[in-house]
N, C-alpha and C positions, 0 to 999 in steps of 0.2 A: 403480407398475411392479413392486414387489417383493412384491406381495400374492398373486398367483395366476399360473398358467400353464395353457394349454389346448392341445389338439390335436384335430383332427377327421380321421377316416379313414373313408371310406365313410359309412355311416349313423350311426356312433358318434362321440361327443364325450366326451373325458376332460378334467376340470378338476381341477387340483391346487392346494390351498391349503396351502403349506408351513408357515406360521405356526400354522395350526390342525391341522396333521398330518392333513389330510383329502383324500380323493380321491372324485370323483363321476364316474359314467358315465351317459350318456344315449343312448338309441336315438332319434335325431332323426326317423326315418321314422314311428315309432309314438308319439313323445312330443315333438313339435316345440317345445312350450313348456317343456321341461326340468323337468317336475314330478315325475318318478319316477326316483330314483337307483337304478341297477342295480349299483353297485360292490360292495355287500355280498352279492349273490346268487351262490352258488357256481357256477352255470352260466356266469356272465360273468367269472369269475376270470382265465381265459386272455386274454380281450379286454382287461381292465384292464391286465394285464402287457404285452401286445402294444403297446397305445397308450402306456403309460408308457415303455417302451423307445424307441419312436419319438420321444417328446417329449424324452428325454434326448439322443438323436442330433441332433435339431433344435436343441436348446440348444447343443450342442457346435459345430455348423456355424455358428451365429450368434454365437458367443462370448458367450453369455448367462451372466452371473456368478451368477445366483440358483441356489443349491445346493438341489436337491429330492431328492437321493439318499437322505436320511434317511427319506423317506416309503416307500421301497422295502420296508422291513420291515413296513409295514402293509398291503401289497396281496397 
């Protein structure tokens, strides 16, 4: 339970691995098998930020105790 968190919005899925300090972004329409991480590509930086903020809000709504805020510095 405390290993990862993810959120899907539209065609994009963001996965956060807080213990590894890692964020992955996938375009599920073009990459349904999640083979090509887009998180490090400059053109997707705003999408990563958008989904990360949505994930933080969802965690707050669900009283999720896992703190992923330290990852914000890496996106």
